[in-house]
N, C-alpha and C positions, 0 to 999 in steps of 0.2 A: 517595840514594846512601849506602850503609853505610860507616861508618868502621871502623877497626881495633878501636876500643873497643866499638862496638855489635856487631860480628861476634863478638868474644871473649865479650861478655856473653851473646849468643844461644847460643853454643856451651856456655858454662857452664850456662845454663838448660836446654839440651837434655840435657846430662850429668846435671844434677840430676833432671830428669824421668825419665831412664832409670834412675837409681839408685833413685828412688821406686818405679818399676815393678818393679825387681829385688826390692826389699824387700817387695813385695806379691805375690811369686810370678809376676811377669811380666804381671800384668793388674790393672786398677783401673777402677772406674766413672768415667766422665767427670765426674760430679758431685763426685767426691772430689778431682779435680785442681785445684790452685791455680795452675797454670802458665798462661801466656797462650795465647790461641788460636794466635798466631803460632808459639810453640814446639811446640805439639802438631801443628799443620799441617806444620811443617818435618819432624818425625819421620815423618809419614804420607807426605809428598812424597818423602822419601828412602827410602821403603819399609822403614824400620826398625820402624815400628809400624803397626797398622791398627785400625780400629774394627769391633767385632763388631756386625753389623747386626741381631741377633736380640733385640730388645726390651730387653736389659739394658745396652746402650750401653757396653761396656767397651773401653778402649784396651788393646791387646795388643802385646807385643813380638813382631814377626813374623820377623825375620831369624834363621834357625836358627844361623848362624855366630856372631852376636852373642849368642844365647841360651847357646851353649856357652861363649863367652868370659866372659860374666857369671855363669855358673853358675845359670841360671834353668831350673827344671824345670816345664814346663806340659803 
């Protein structure tokens, strides 16, 4: 069972991951990410991000509304 502290920490890590992706133009190789698998999976499950399945294994910001909000041009 998640506590308020662990939920907040997870949200902070998700936001940090999104900020990292924003600073990288909305995409980054999975090997470059230092975030936990749980944080990355959470973004994928919420359909905020997706993994490009074409050999380069990049995590991409997917949600177009979020892209506009964050100012990401991909």
